C-alpha positions in Angstrom: 0.0 0.0 0.0 1.4 3.3 -1.0 1.9 6.1 1.6 -0.3 9.0 0.8 -0.8 12.4 2.3 -4.3 13.5 3.5 -4.7 15.4 0.2 -3.6 12.4 -1.9 -6.0 10.0 0.0 -8.9 12.3 -0.6 -7.9 12.8 -4.2 -7.7 9.0 -4.7 -11.1 8.4 -3.1 -12.6 11.3 -5.0 -11.5 9.6 -8.3 -12.7 6.2 -7.1 -16.1 7.5 -6.1 -16.5 9.5 -9.3 -15.8 6.3 -11.4 -18.3 4.4 -9.2 -20.9 7.0 -10.2 -20.1 6.7 -14.0 -23.3 4.7 -14.6 -25.2 7.1 -12.3 -25.7 4.5 -9.5 -23.3 3.1 -6.9 -23.7 -0.7 -6.8 -23.3 -2.5 -3.4 -20.1 -4.1 -4.6 -18.6 -0.7 -5.6 -19.5 0.7 -2.2 -17.9 -2.2 -0.5 -14.7 -1.7 -2.6 -14.6 1.9 -1.5 -15.1 1.0 2.2 -12.3 -1.6 2.0 -10.0 0.9 0.4 -10.7 3.4 3.2 -9.8 0.8 5.7 -6.6 -0.1 3.8 -5.6 3.5 3.8 -6.5 3.8 7.5 -8.5 6.9 6.8 -9.3 9.1 9.8 -12.9 9.7 10.7 -13.1 13.2 9.1 -11.8 11.9 5.8 -14.1 8.8 5.9 -17.1 11.1 6.5 -16.2 13.1 3.3 -15.9 9.8 1.3 -19.3 8.6 2.7 -20.8 11.9 1.3 -19.3 11.0 -2.1 -21.0 7.6 -1.9 -24.4 9.5 -1.5 -23.7 12.2 -4.1 -20.9 12.1 -6.7 -17.9 14.4 -6.2 -18.0 17.7 -8.1 -16.7 17.0 -11.6 -14.2 19.9 -11.7 -12.5 18.6 -8.6 -11.6 15.3 -10.5 -8.6 16.3 -12.6 -6.3 13.5 -13.6 -3.4 15.7 -14.5 -3.3 16.8 -10.8 -2.3 13.3 -9.7 1.3 13.0 -8.7 3.3 10.9 -11.3 4.5 8.6 -8.6 0.9 7.7 -7.6 -0.7 7.5 -11.1 -0.5 3.7 -11.4 -1.9 3.2 -7.9 -4.8 5.5 -8.7 -5.4 3.6 -12.0 -5.3 0.3 -10.2 -8.0 1.4 -7.7 -10.2 3.0 -10.4 -10.1 -0.3 -12.3 -10.9 -2.1 -9.0 -14.0 -0.1 -8.3 -15.4 -0.2 -11.8 -14.9 -4.0 -11.9 -16.2 -4.6 -8.3 -19.7 -5.4 -9.5 -18.4 -7.7 -12.3 -20.0 -5.4 -15.0 -18.1 -3.0 -17.2 -20.8 -0.5 -18.3 -20.1 1.4 -21.6 -19.8 4.6 -19.6 -17.3 3.1 -17.3 -15.3 1.6 -20.1 -15.1 5.0 -21.9 -14.2 6.9 -18.7 -11.5 4.3 -17.9 -10.0 4.6 -21.4 -9.9 8.4 -21.1 -8.4 8.2 -17.6 -5.7 5.8 -18.7 -4.8 8.2 -21.6 -4.5 11.2 -19.2 -2.4 9.5 -16.5 0.1 7.8 -18.8 
């Protein structure tokens, strides 16, 4: 598990949640993936509360900017984005296209 700052943890979860919302609904398996990721990152309560809000309503789109991800963390972000969109075992067309664009931007 990579060591991330508070800003980086929130940035990661903002991305993961935004991808979970790509098909306009968070599936139970996607929510479970996010919760497990928060545990792995040992997120403090205040950060976890923010993420729980993103599970209810998607993050603001202009706060999800792939070029703002640190180069050293891009593969880690990509790995977790892939994880959340595949958590329910279904790759919706919107998810597939968003993933393709994200991969282009972070590579």
